[in-house]
N, C-alpha and C positions, 0 to 999 in steps of 0.2 A: 504494500500500500504506500502511495506517495503521501508524505506528511510534510506540511509546511510549518516551520517554527518562526513566528514573527515576534521579535523581542529586541528592544534596544540595548539590553544587557547581554554581552557576549557570554558571560558565565552561565546564564540561564539557557541560552541556546546550546551551549556545549553539554550541559547536563541533560537536556532533552534528547540531544543526538545520542549521547552515551546510553541513555535508557532505552531508546527505540531501535537503533540499528541492530543490536544483537537479536532482536525479535524479527528481523528481516524487512523492516520498513526502510523505504528510501527517503531520507530526510534532506530537505532544502531549508536554508536559513535566509532571513532578511531582517534588517534592523529598523525598519519603519513601516508605517501603515500603507504608504503609497506603493512601495515595492510589493507588499503583500497583496494589495488589490490587483496590481498588474499580473501577478502570478495566478491569482484566483480567476482572472478573466482570460488567461492565455490558453494556448493549445496544450493539451496534456496536463491541465491544471491539477493540483493536488486535491485529493478527495477528503483528506482530514487536515484541519488547520488548527494549530495551537496559537492563540492570539493573546498577546499582552494587552492589558487594559489601556495604560497610558504610555504611548510611544510617539515619536515624531510623525507628522503627517496625519493619517486617519487613525483614530483610536480603535481599540478592539470592538467595543459595542457598535460604533458606527460602521465598521466593516461588516459586522453581523447584519445590520439593517440593510446595507447595500446588497449583500449576497441574497438576503431574503427577498429583496425587491426584484431580483432576476427570476423570470418565470420560464425562460426558454431552455434552461438546462437543469439537470438533476443537481441540486445544491450539495456542496460539501458538508461534512460533519464538522461543526465549529465548536471548539473547546476554549473557553476563556481561561487563561492561566495567569493568575494575578495575586498580589499580596492583599488585595482588598477582601476582607473576610467578614464584613458586617452583613447581617441578613438582608437589609434593604439594598445593599450593593449586589449581593448574589441574585436577588429578585430582579433588579434592574438589568443585570447582565443577561440573564435568561430571557427576560422580557424583550430585550433588544434582538433576540434571535439566536442566542447561543444554545447549543444542544447540551452542553455540559459545562461544569465550572470546577476548576482545580485551584486550590489555594497554595501559593508559594510560602515557604519552601516545600516542594512536593517530594513525595516518596517515589523513587524511580519505578518500583513495582506497581504502585497505584497508577502512575501515569501510563504505563504499558497496558494495564487492565482497562483504563478508560479509553485508550485508543483502540483496544480490542473490541470493546463494546461498540465504538463508532464504526469499526469495520463490519461487524455483524449487522448493524443497522443499515449501512450502505448496501450490503448484499440483499437485504430484505427489500429496500427501496427499489433497487435495480430490478429484482425479480418481479415486484409489483408493477413497475413501470412497463416491463416487457409484456406482462399479461394484459394490462390495460390497453397497450398499443395493439396487441393481437385482437382483443375484443372490439376495439374501435374499427379496425380493419375489416373484421368479419361483419360488423353491423353496417358498415358503409356499402357492403356488397349485397345487402338484403333489403328488399322493399317489403314493408309489412302491410298486410291486408287488415283493415280495421273497419269496424262498424257492422251494420246489418246488410245482408245481401238479398235483393229481391229475386228469389228463386222460384221457378215454376214447380208446383208440387207433383206434377205428372211427368214432365219430360226432363226436369232438373236443369233447364237452361236458366241463365242469369240475365236480368235486364241491365244493360250497361248505362253509362251516363247519357248516351244519346237516345235512350228509350228503345233500343233494339235488343232483341233476345239473342243470346249467343251461348255456345256450349261452355261448360265449366273450364275445359282445357284452354279455349281461346281467351276467356276472361282472366284466368290465372296467369297465363303467359303474358298478357298485356300489362298486368299490374305487378308482377313479380319477375324475378330472374329464374323461376322454376321452369323446368321442361318436363314433358311427360314421355314415358315409354309405355307401349301398349302390349298387353297380353290377354289371355282368356283365363278367368278364374275357373275352378272346378265346377261350380254350380252352372255357370254360363256354358261351359263346354258340354255338360250333360244336356242342357236345354237345346243347344244348337244341334248336337248330334241327334237328339230325339226328333227335332223338327225336320232335319234333313232326311232321316229314315222315313218319316211320314210322307214327305214330298216324293221321295224316290219310290216308296211303296205304291203311291198313287200312280206313278208313271210306269210301274212294272219293273223297276230296276232294283238291285240289291246293293246296300252299302256295306263294304267290307272294312 
C-alpha cells in the first residue's frame, strides 16, 4: 500500500517510515500541506495518508475537507497524526473528514495497526465500488416494463400506445432488449399432433 506521510517535523516522518516499511508499505514523505495535496491529486496517488494537523501550506483538517470534496475518484484513507489530544480537537479533526486520529507521540505498532485497518477499509470500498459499477452497467442495458398492460383476455394481444393490438412478442421486443426463441411445449405438441391425426384421418392418410 502506498502511504503518504505529511509532517513538517523530519523526526516524525522518519518514525512513521520506520514503523510502516517493515510491514511492506511504500512510504513517501512531504513536509507541507501543499506538497501533500499535489501528491493526493496526482497519478498513482497514495491511498493512505498520515497528515499532521499544523504544517506549512494546507493544514491537515483542510486537506481532509479538500479530499472529501472530490467526488470523481475513490478517496484515500486519511489519518490525522497530531499532538492535539483534546476531545473537541479529535471531534473537529474527524468532522473535517479524517477517517482516523492518532495522537503523537505514537506507538509504532499502533500506527501499523491503524494503517492496516485503513487498508482493509480501502479493499472493502474498492470491492463495493466495483459491484456498484457492475450493477449500474447491467441496469443501463435493461429497459423495465412498468404499469398495467391492456391485454386481450382471449387472444392475449396487447394494445400499444397507438391503440393497435399486437402480439406479446412484438410489444416486449419494442419496449425491452429481450428477444424470444420459439419452441413447442409438451401440452401444445400433444394438441397439435392430435389435430393433425384428425385432419389426416379425414383425408384417409396415416400419421407416423
